[in-house]
C-alpha positions as CSV (number, residue, x, y, z in Angstrom):
1,X,162.9,79.8,109.3
2,X,166.0,81.9,108.3
3,X,168.1,80.0,110.8
4,X,167.1,76.7,109.3
5,X,167.8,78.0,105.8
6,X,171.2,79.2,106.8
7,X,172.2,75.9,108.5
8,X,171.1,73.9,105.5
9,X,173.1,76.2,103.3
10,X,176.2,75.7,105.5
11,X,175.8,71.9,105.3
12,X,175.8,72.1,101.5
13,X,178.5,74.8,101.0
14,X,181.0,74.1,103.8
15,X,180.2,71.7,106.6
16,X,183.5,72.7,108.4
17,X,182.2,76.1,109.3
18,X,180.5,75.2,112.7
19,X,183.8,73.6,113.9
20,X,185.8,76.7,112.9
21,X,183.2,78.9,114.6
22,X,183.4,76.9,117.8
23,X,187.2,77.0,117.8
24,X,187.3,80.8,117.4
25,X,184.8,81.2,120.2
26,X,187.1,79.1,122.5
27,X,190.3,81.1,121.5
28,X,188.7,84.5,121.8
29,X,190.0,85.1,125.3
30,X,193.4,83.3,124.9
31,X,196.5,85.1,126.1
32,X,199.0,86.5,123.6
33,X,201.4,83.7,124.6
34,X,198.8,81.0,123.7
35,X,198.0,82.7,120.4
36,X,201.7,82.9,119.4
37,X,202.3,79.2,120.3
38,X,199.3,78.3,118.1
39,X,200.5,80.5,115.3
40,X,203.9,78.8,115.3
41,X,202.3,75.3,115.2
42,X,200.1,76.3,112.2
43,X,202.9,78.1,110.5
44,X,205.2,75.1,110.6
45,X,202.3,72.9,109.2
46,X,201.7,75.4,106.4
47,X,205.3,75.8,105.4
48,X,205.8,72.0,105.3
49,X,202.7,71.6,103.2
50,X,203.7,74.3,100.8
51,X,207.1,72.8,100.3
52,X,205.7,69.3,99.7
53,X,202.8,70.3,97.4
54,X,203.4,73.7,95.8
55,X,205.9,73.6,92.9
56,X,206.5,77.4,93.3
57,X,207.3,77.2,97.0
58,X,209.5,74.1,96.6
59,X,211.5,75.9,93.9
60,X,211.6,79.1,96.1
61,X,212.8,77.3,99.2
62,X,215.4,75.4,97.4
63,X,216.7,78.5,95.7
64,X,217.2,80.5,99.0
65,X,218.3,77.5,100.9
66,X,215.4,77.1,103.3
67,X,213.9,73.8,104.5
68,X,210.5,73.7,106.5
69,X,212.4,72.3,109.5
70,X,214.3,75.6,109.7
71,X,211.1,77.4,110.9
72,X,211.6,77.0,114.7
73,X,210.1,80.3,115.9
74,X,207.8,83.0,114.5
75,X,210.9,85.2,113.7
76,X,212.1,82.6,111.3
77,X,209.2,83.4,109.0
78,X,211.4,86.4,107.8
79,X,213.7,84.0,106.1
80,X,211.1,83.3,103.5
81,X,211.0,85.9,100.6
82,X,207.7,87.9,100.4
83,X,205.2,87.3,97.7
84,X,203.3,90.0,95.7
85,X,200.1,90.2,93.8
86,X,202.2,90.1,90.6
87,X,203.7,86.8,91.6
88,X,200.3,85.4,92.5
89,X,199.1,86.2,89.0
90,X,202.2,85.2,87.1
91,X,202.9,81.9,89.0
92,X,199.3,81.1,89.7
93,X,199.3,77.5,88.5
94,X,202.6,76.7,90.2
95,X,201.6,78.2,93.5
96,X,198.4,76.1,93.7
97,X,198.7,73.0,95.8
98,X,195.3,71.4,95.2
99,X,196.0,67.7,94.7
100,X,195.2,66.7,98.3
101,X,191.7,68.0,98.4
102,X,188.4,66.4,97.5
103,X,186.6,69.8,97.1
104,X,187.7,73.4,96.7
105,X,185.9,76.7,96.6
106,X,186.4,79.0,93.6
107,X,187.5,82.5,94.6
108,X,188.2,85.7,92.7
109,X,189.3,89.2,93.8
110,X,187.4,92.3,92.6
111,X,190.2,93.4,90.3
112,X,189.8,97.0,91.5
113,X,193.5,97.4,91.8
114,X,194.3,95.7,88.5
115,X,193.8,92.2,87.0
116,X,191.5,90.0,89.1
117,X,193.2,87.1,90.9
118,X,191.6,83.7,90.5
119,X,192.4,81.0,93.0
120,X,190.8,78.0,94.9
121,X,190.3,77.8,98.7
122,X,190.4,74.6,100.6
123,X,187.4,74.1,102.8
124,X,189.2,74.8,106.1
125,X,190.6,78.1,104.7
126,X,187.1,79.2,103.7
127,X,185.6,78.1,107.0
128,X,188.1,80.0,109.0
129,X,187.5,83.1,106.9
130,X,183.8,83.0,107.5
131,X,184.1,82.0,111.1
132,X,186.3,85.1,111.7
133,X,183.5,87.3,110.4
134,X,180.9,85.5,112.5
135,X,182.9,85.8,115.6
136,X,183.0,89.6,115.0
137,X,179.2,89.6,114.6
138,X,178.9,87.7,117.8
139,X,180.6,90.5,119.7
140,X,177.5,92.6,118.8
141,X,175.0,89.8,119.5
142,X,174.5,89.2,115.8
143,X,173.9,85.9,114.1
144,X,174.5,85.4,110.3
145,X,170.8,84.8,109.7
146,X,169.6,88.0,111.4
147,X,167.8,90.6,109.4
148,X,170.2,93.0,107.7
149,X,170.4,95.9,105.2
150,X,173.1,95.8,102.5
151,X,174.7,98.8,100.8
152,X,176.5,97.3,97.8
153,X,175.5,97.1,94.2
154,X,172.7,99.3,92.8
155,X,171.3,100.3,89.4
156,X,171.9,96.8,88.0
157,X,170.3,95.4,84.9
158,X,166.9,93.9,85.4
159,X,168.0,90.2,85.4
160,X,170.7,90.7,88.0
161,X,168.3,92.9,90.0
162,X,165.7,90.1,90.4
163,X,168.3,87.4,90.9
164,X,169.8,89.4,93.8
165,X,166.3,90.0,95.2
166,X,165.7,86.3,95.4
167,X,169.1,85.6,97.0
168,X,168.6,88.4,99.5
169,X,165.2,87.1,100.5
170,X,166.7,83.6,101.2
171,X,169.4,85.1,103.5
172,X,167.1,87.6,105.2
173,X,168.8,90.6,103.6
174,X,167.5,93.6,101.8
175,X,169.5,96.2,99.8
176,X,169.1,99.5,98.2
177,X,169.3,99.7,94.4
178,X,169.1,103.5,93.8
179,X,169.2,106.8,95.6
180,X,165.6,107.7,94.6
181,X,163.6,109.1,97.6
182,X,160.8,106.5,97.3
183,X,163.5,103.7,97.3
184,X,165.2,105.2,100.3
185,X,161.8,105.4,102.1
186,X,161.2,101.7,101.4
187,X,164.6,100.9,102.7
188,X,164.1,103.0,105.9
189,X,160.8,101.1,106.6
190,X,162.6,97.8,106.3
191,X,165.3,99.1,108.7
192,X,162.8,99.1,111.6
193,X,163.1,95.4,111.8
194,X,166.8,95.0,110.9
195,X,169.5,94.0,113.3
196,X,172.5,95.3,111.4
197,X,173.7,97.2,108.3
198,X,176.8,96.5,106.2
199,X,178.5,97.5,103.0
200,X,180.4,100.4,101.4
201,X,180.9,103.1,104.1
202,X,180.6,105.9,101.6
203,X,177.1,104.6,100.6
204,X,176.0,104.3,104.2
205,X,177.2,107.9,104.8
206,X,175.5,109.1,101.6
207,X,172.2,107.7,102.6
208,X,172.5,109.1,106.1
209,X,173.2,112.5,104.7
210,X,170.1,112.3,102.4
211,X,167.9,111.2,105.3
212,X,169.1,114.1,107.4
213,X,168.9,116.7,104.6
214,X,165.3,115.7,103.6
215,X,164.2,115.2,107.2
216,X,162.9,111.7,106.4
217,X,161.4,109.9,109.5
218,X,163.5,106.9,110.6
219,X,163.3,104.6,113.6
220,X,165.9,101.8,114.1
221,X,167.3,99.5,116.7
222,X,170.5,98.4,115.0
223,X,173.1,96.4,116.9
224,X,175.9,96.9,114.4
225,X,176.8,98.9,111.2
226,X,179.8,97.5,109.4
227,X,181.8,99.1,106.7
228,X,183.8,97.0,104.2
229,X,186.0,97.3,101.2
230,X,186.9,100.9,101.5
231,X,188.2,103.6,103.8
232,X,185.9,104.8,106.6
233,X,186.5,108.5,107.0
234,X,186.2,109.9,110.6
235,X,184.0,112.6,109.1
236,X,181.3,110.0,108.3
237,X,180.7,109.0,111.9
238,X,178.8,111.8,113.5
239,X,176.1,111.9,110.7
240,X,175.8,108.1,110.6
241,X,175.5,107.8,114.4
242,X,173.0,110.6,114.5
243,X,170.8,109.0,111.8
244,X,171.2,105.2,112.5
245,X,172.1,105.3,116.2
246,X,175.5,103.7,115.8
247,X,178.9,104.5,114.3
248,X,180.4,102.5,111.4
249,X,182.8,99.7,112.6
250,X,185.6,98.3,110.6
251,X,186.3,94.8,109.1
252,X,189.8,94.6,107.5
253,X,190.9,91.9,105.1
254,X,190.9,90.8,101.5
255,X,189.8,87.8,99.4
256,X,193.3,86.4,99.3
257,X,194.3,87.0,102.9
258,X,190.9,86.4,104.6
259,X,189.8,88.5,107.5
260,X,192.8,90.2,109.1
261,X,191.0,92.2,111.9
262,X,187.6,93.1,113.2
263,X,186.6,96.0,115.4
264,X,185.2,95.2,118.8
265,X,182.6,97.3,120.7
266,X,185.4,99.0,122.6
267,X,186.7,100.4,119.3
268,X,189.8,98.3,118.8
269,X,190.4,96.4,115.6
270,X,191.6,93.0,116.9
271,X,193.7,90.9,114.6
272,X,192.5,87.3,113.9
273,X,195.8,85.9,115.1
274,X,194.4,82.3,115.0
275,X,194.1,82.6,111.2
276,X,196.9,85.0,110.1
277,X,200.4,86.2,110.9
278,X,200.9,89.9,110.2
279,X,204.3,91.6,109.8
280,X,204.8,95.4,109.3
281,X,208.0,96.3,107.5
282,X,208.7,100.0,106.9
283,X,205.0,100.6,107.5
284,X,203.8,98.0,104.9
285,X,201.7,95.0,105.9
286,X,202.7,91.5,105.0
287,X,200.2,88.7,105.7
288,X,200.5,84.9,106.0
289,X,197.2,83.0,106.0
290,X,197.8,79.9,108.1
291,X,195.1,77.8,106.4
292,X,195.7,78.7,102.8
293,X,197.0,75.3,101.9
294,X,195.4,75.0,98.4
295,X,197.0,78.3,97.4
296,X,199.6,79.2,100.0
297,X,199.7,82.9,101.0
298,X,203.0,83.3,102.8
299,X,204.3,86.8,103.6
300,X,202.0,88.5,101.1
301,X,202.5,92.2,100.4
302,X,198.8,93.2,100.6
303,X,199.6,96.8,99.5
304,X,198.5,98.8,102.5
305,X,200.4,101.0,105.0
306,X,199.2,100.0,108.5
307,X,200.1,100.7,112.1
308,X,199.9,98.0,114.8
309,X,199.6,98.3,118.6
310,X,200.8,95.4,120.7
311,X,200.9,97.3,124.0
312,X,197.4,98.6,124.5
313,X,195.1,96.5,126.8
314,X,191.7,96.7,125.3
315,X,188.8,97.1,127.6
316,X,187.1,94.0,126.0
317,X,189.9,91.8,127.5
318,X,191.2,90.4,124.2
319,X,194.9,90.2,123.8
320,X,195.0,89.9,120.0
321,X,197.2,92.5,118.4
322,X,195.4,95.7,117.5
323,X,195.5,97.2,114.0
324,X,195.7,100.9,115.1
325,X,195.2,102.4,111.7
326,X,195.1,101.7,108.0
327,X,196.9,104.6,106.5
328,X,196.7,104.1,102.7
329,X,197.8,102.1,99.7
330,X,201.4,101.3,98.9
331,X,202.8,101.8,95.5
332,X,200.7,104.7,94.2
333,X,203.3,107.4,93.5
334,X,202.4,111.1,93.6
335,X,204.3,113.0,90.9
336,X,205.6,116.5,91.5
337,X,207.2,118.7,88.9
338,X,210.6,117.2,89.9
339,X,210.2,114.7,92.7
340,X,207.9,111.7,93.5
341,X,206.1,111.2,96.8
342,X,204.3,108.3,98.5
343,X,200.5,108.6,98.7
344,X,200.8,108.1,102.4
345,X,201.4,111.9,102.5
346,X,197.7,112.5,102.2
347,X,196.9,110.5,105.4
348,X,199.3,112.8,107.3
349,X,198.0,116.0,105.7
350,X,194.5,115.4,106.9
351,X,195.5,113.8,110.2
352,X,197.6,116.8,111.1
353,X,194.6,119.1,110.5
354,X,192.6,117.1,113.1
355,X,195.5,117.0,115.6
356,X,195.8,120.8,115.2
357,X,192.2,121.2,116.4
358,X,190.3,121.0,113.2
359,X,187.4,118.7,112.3
360,X,187.7,115.4,110.4
361,X,187.3,115.9,106.7
362,X,186.1,113.4,104.1
363,X,188.6,113.8,101.2
364,X,189.9,112.4,97.9
365,X,192.9,113.5,95.9
366,X,193.1,113.0,92.1
367,X,196.1,113.4,89.9
368,X,195.7,113.8,86.2
369,X,199.1,115.4,85.4
370,X,202.5,115.6,87.0
371,X,203.0,118.5,89.3
372,X,199.3,119.1,89.9
373,X,196.7,117.7,92.4
374,X,193.0,118.1,92.7
375,X,191.8,117.9,96.4
376,X,188.2,117.0,96.7
377,X,186.5,117.6,100.0
378,X,182.9,116.9,100.8
379,X,182.4,119.8,103.2
380,X,182.5,123.5,102.6
381,X,185.5,124.6,104.6
382,X,185.7,127.6,106.9
383,X,188.4,130.1,106.1
384,X,190.6,128.8,108.9
385,X,190.3,125.2,107.8
386,X,191.0,126.1,104.2
387,X,194.1,128.0,105.4
388,X,195.2,124.9,107.4
389,X,194.8,122.6,104.4
390,X,196.8,124.9,102.2
391,X,199.6,125.2,104.8
392,X,199.8,121.4,105.1
393,X,199.9,120.9,101.3
394,X,202.8,123.4,101.0
395,X,204.6,121.8,104.0
396,X,204.8,118.5,102.2
397,X,205.1,119.5,98.6
398,X,206.6,123.0,98.8
399,X,206.9,124.6,95.3
400,X,207.0,121.2,93.6
401,X,203.2,121.0,93.2
402,X,200.3,123.2,92.2
403,X,196.9,122.3,93.4
404,X,193.2,123.1,93.5
405,X,190.7,122.5,96.3
406,X,187.2,121.6,95.3
407,X,184.7,122.0,98.2
408,X,181.3,120.3,98.4
409,X,182.6,117.8,95.8
410,X,181.5,114.3,94.9
411,X,184.1,111.5,95.0
412,X,185.3,109.5,92.0
413,X,184.7,105.8,92.4
414,X,187.6,103.7,91.0
415,X,186.3,100.2,90.1
416,X,183.2,100.7,92.3
417,X,185.3,101.4,95.4
418,X,186.1,104.7,97.0
419,X,189.8,105.4,97.3
420,X,191.5,108.4,99.0
421,X,194.0,108.8,96.1
422,X,193.5,108.1,92.5
423,X,196.2,108.6,89.9
424,X,195.4,108.8,86.2
425,X,199.1,108.9,85.3
426,X,200.6,105.8,83.7
427,X,203.7,104.7,85.5
428,X,206.8,104.9,83.3
């Protein structure tokens, strides 16, 4: 029944999805050379379309002296100036190139990092985005209509609550709406017949902790647990795997870029090279979505520091570039008494502690005033771990920063999402 409902929904919403899914299944085992040839073909097509149909890109290309025929190899992409979230907002109408499409799909970002971005996806762009997710599911023998638990919104008003309940029922999904024990027990019971879980990793971890702490009986046979929209701390994994039988895997992307990478069963986050081109410049990621014709996304500064791996041969056999790590957000400055620092520092502080023989720690850093930081850690630290943390803080900030360490702390959720660094200081 659910398979039939799903397929009817696809026909109505976006009939291009099955073709996109079939293509990504075919290209899943392509060589890197095949992938790059395909990327260049689609890049040339996108750039030509943007120049012909987007007033913003026509003006930009003319200004810097670039013509679409100048893009003869992937390296030539660097000749096009990058685009930022601010430009997407300010030039929104001029960037859109929607005149050649019969139907578009309304899209909106969450706005958790500022003003929400509103744009329209052409059907092929939307189909490729969803097909990338479904290909990742297929690696775990999951189909979109399979039974799944959802960790997302909770404590909603009564109208939204029942509307979501109805929608969830149609797509064979159930979610948790509160952290009350009876609600969790109901959720656990439903998990017995579920194939996968997905949602905020911090919520998945929180529920796993509660189940463990209260010794609630649980029996599952999950094929996949997927974390989205926020950082997955290494410290989550042991508890989640103990309770649910699997670790949390990563899906990386955004509303405007589409799915950038998906983690395979071998533990590698493979880039969706058929859909996107990714550049990393001074640690910062820039994304080109090859199917974003209605709202061209070319060399978009997504706002993350990442590390790529093009050398490792994954045991799964895929040759798609691996996203080795997502290290933090770009642009959030940490203010000392005299100096400013990139928020990437916190990634290295806690990474160094693990490298030096310590355990992974779930953490969050808040800054309410210049020259002072509040380190929140979920665990209660041993004396040696506390000493290591203090040493790392001093190593990076010296005498330019005072700090406090709060152990056994709860995390602040910024716009619903959990971030490893939150600054309350207005940028001058």
